N, C-alpha and C positions, 0 to 999 in steps of 0.2 A: 861527620864520621859515617853516618848512615848512607849519605849520598855517595861517598867514596867507596864504601863496601858494595853498594848497588852497582856502581859503574864498573868495578872490577868484574862482577858477575856478567854484566852486559858485554864487556870486552872479551871475556872468555867465550861467550856465545858467538860474538862476531867472528872470532878466529875459526870457529867451526862452521861458519856459514849460516848461523841461526840468529834469531832475534827474539825478544820477549822471553827470556829464559824463566822468568818468574811465572809465566803462564804456560810455557811449553812443558815444563816438568816441575809443577808446583811442589814445594817441600812443605806439606801441610803441618808437619810436626816440628819443623825447625824454626829458627828465628824469622819472624815475618820480614820480608824484604820490601814490602809496600811502603811508599812514602806518602800515601794519600792523606793521613791525618795532618802531616806537615804542610802539604799543599792546601788542605782545607783551611787551616788556621794561619797560613802565611809565614810559618817559620822556615819554609823553603819556597823560593821563588819558582813559579812555573816556567819562567823564561830561563832561569839558570839550569833547571832540570832538562828542558828541551834542548838547549844549546850544548849542554854537557854531553848528552847522548849523541848528538851529531858529531861533536868533536872527538869523542871516544871512537866512533865508527871511522872517522877520517884517519885517525892514528893507525888503525888496523888495516884499512883499505884506502890508502891515500889517493889512488888513481881511479876509484870507482864512484859512481853516483850513489848518493845516500838514499837507501830505500825508505819509502814512507812507512813501512811496517815498524821501524824502530821507535817511532813516536806516535803510532796510530792511536794508542789508548789515551794519550794526552790530547790528541785532536778530538777524540770522542768526547772528552771532558769539556773542551771548549765548545763543541757543537751543542751539547746539552745546555751550556750556559747561554749561547746565542738564542736557542729556541725558547728559552724561558723569559727572554727580555720582553717587557711590556705585556706579560701574560700573568696577572696575579692569580689566575685559576690553574696555573701550570701543574700544581701538585694535586689537582682534583679531577674527577671525571666530568661532572656536570659543569657547564659554562666554560669548559676548556675547548677552544676551537680546534686543537690538534688531536684531541682524544676521542676515540670511538666510545659511544655509550653502549655498554654491554650489560645484559641482564644477569649479573653475577648472583650467585647464591649468598644468602645471609645465614650461615650455620655457625653459631657461636661455639658449639661444642667441638666441632671439627677444627675450627680456627684455634681454639685453645690447645688442642692436641698438637697441632702444627707448631704453635708458638713455644710450647714447653718441651718440644722434642719427644713426643709420645705418639708418633705416627705409626710405629711398627716397622718403619723402613730405616735401618741403622744409619745409612749414609745421611739421610735427611735429618734424623735425630741428632747425630753427631754435630752437624753444622749448626743447628739451632741451639744446642746446649753450649757450644763454644761461644756463640754470639752472646748469650745471656751471661755466661760466666766471665768472659774476657773482653767483651765489647768490640770484637773484631772477628771477621771471617774472610777467607780468601775469596776472590771474585768467582771462582768456580763453584764455591759454596753458595754464594749469593744468587747466582743464576739458577742453580738446581733447586734451591728452596723456594725461590720466587715462582719458577715454572710449576713446581709441585702444587703450590697454593692456588695458582690461577688456572691457566689453560691446560696444564698437564694432567692434573688429577682431581683437585677439589673444587675447581670453578668458583673460588671465593674471591671477592673484590680485592684488587691490587692495592687499593687505598688502605685497607686494614694491614696488609703486609708492610706498606710504606711506613705506617705509624710505628710499627715494631722496630724496623730498621732505624728510623729517626730517633727512637728512644734509646737504643743500645749502642749503635755504631759510634766509635770514636771519631770516625771520619765522615759522619753523616753530613751530607751537603744537599741543600734544598734543590738545586738544579739537577745534580748528578743522580741522586737517589730516585727522585721522581721520574727522571728520564729513563733510567734503567728499568724501573718497575713498569712503566708504560711499554717499553720496548719488549721486555721478556713476556709480558702478558698479551702481546699483540694488540695493544690498545693504541699505539702510535709508532711513528718512525719506521713503518714498513710500506712497501708498495702493495698495500692491501693483502696482508697475510702471506707474503711471498715464501716464508719458511714455516711450513705447517708441522714440522717435526717437534716433538716435545722431548724433554730429557727423561730417560728411564732412571728411576732412583736406584735400581739395582746395577745395571750395566755401567752407568756413569760413575757410580761409586767405586766399582771395581777398576775402572780406567784411572781414576784420580788417586786411588788409595790401594794399589795392587797388593801390598803386603798386609793391609788392614790395620796398620799402626794407628792411623788417625781415628778410625771408628772405635778401636779398643781404648784409646785414651779418653774419649768423651762419653762413650756408652759402656760404662763399667760393668753393666750386667752381662755384657757379651765378651769380656776380656779373655775368657777361656774357651770361647767357641772356636772350633776349627775353621780355618780360612775358607774351606770349601763351602761352609754354610753361613759365613759371617754376614754376608749382605742379604741373605734370605733365610734367616734362622728357623722360620716356620717349616722349612723343608727338612731340617735335621731330624733323624729318627729319635724317638723318645729316649733311647739309651744315650745317644750323643748329647742331648739336652741335659740329661741328668748328670753326666760326667762333666759338663761345662757349668754346672750349677745355675742353669738358666732355663726354666720351663717357659716356653712361649705361651702367652695368655695368662701367665701367673707372675713370673719375675720380670718379664719384658712383654709389652703389648703385642698382640697379633696385628697384622697390617690393617689399618683403618679402612682401606679400600683395596680392591683388586686392581692393580695398575693397568693391566691389559684392558679390562672392561672400562675403567674410569677414563683412561686416556682416549679410548675409542669414542666414548660418549662426548668427551670434550671436543674431539676433532669434528664430530658431527655438528655440534653447536657452532664451532668456528667456521665450518663450511657454509652454514646458513648465513652467518654474519658476512662472510666473504661475498656471497651472492647479493646480499642486501646492500653492501657497501662498496661494490666494485668500481663505482665512479668517484670515490673519495680519493683525492690525491695526497697520499702520505709520503713524506720524504724519508728515505731510509737507505740501508745498505744497497750496493749496486747489484748484488746477486745473492743466491742462496749460499754459495761458497763463502762469501764474506760474512754472512749471518752465522754460519757454522763456526768460522774461525773466531768470531766474537765470543763464542761460548767454549772455545778451546777444543773443538771436536772436528778439526779438519781431518780429511781422510788419512793423511800421513800420521798424524798424532793418534787418531783412532786405532789404526793398525798396530802402531807401536805399543799402545796401552793394552790392546787385546792380546798381543804376543806375550807381554810381561805377565798379564793376568793368567793366561793359559799355562805358562811355565810354573807359576806359583801354585795354581790349582793342581797341576800334575805332582808337584812336590808334596802338597797336602794329602793327596790320595795315597 
């Protein structure tokens, strides 16, 4: 039944000339469309899913070649499986031949703030709280929280984040989880840090949750915060905070880091690693555009999300 429901959504997207609707316009507060737990435990065959997607596309466009994009995420899954073969250290940094050894920080206090959804960044906190409460989060949430913990803001070891995901995710998969954490942290699967951009926990949250429904569901302290300040509540005037029954620094934490400063410092460290590791041949996406699409922030999607966000901000004002 879940597969049939998913294929209906995919077919509707094919008719509009789109693919991957679950990623293009993620419904973060609706019923999860992901079939990853069933792929993980074998209650759905990966082959059945792959060929069903192709057949659904052929029914809509019988005379057109089937684009690789409709099954690209399944191919990534198989790619991570292949890369983990004969590599027992695949989920570790040391002794892992495909992983860069990076001098990550070991800050247990900041790590626990991230894990428990107390970073002071509502988008990140909503994602982490859903993970702990429900055992599942959308891929856009996984990418943003992983980037925030590692090369984006906190510079904390990806292996610590992997252990949290392995502990809570219903679809936790040895090859796929470790592969994604290495990729997002720029530890492997890149042509030596070809995509140096990091995810902004404010702008990215607005793109993915333009009405703020997701953040309000999981960060209850902010349920009455106006949309204008929802993703950066520390900017709300004191009067607005009082009316929303949420004083930043008292009812909800202040940002644990300044993203602009922290991300700049992380980029400087990554630039040094890039110079030191420029001769290491990593296998990864063909281009920066492919890397961005893997995080659902292609230029077209970005512009659409920003338009929706601006429209809602205007309404809020």
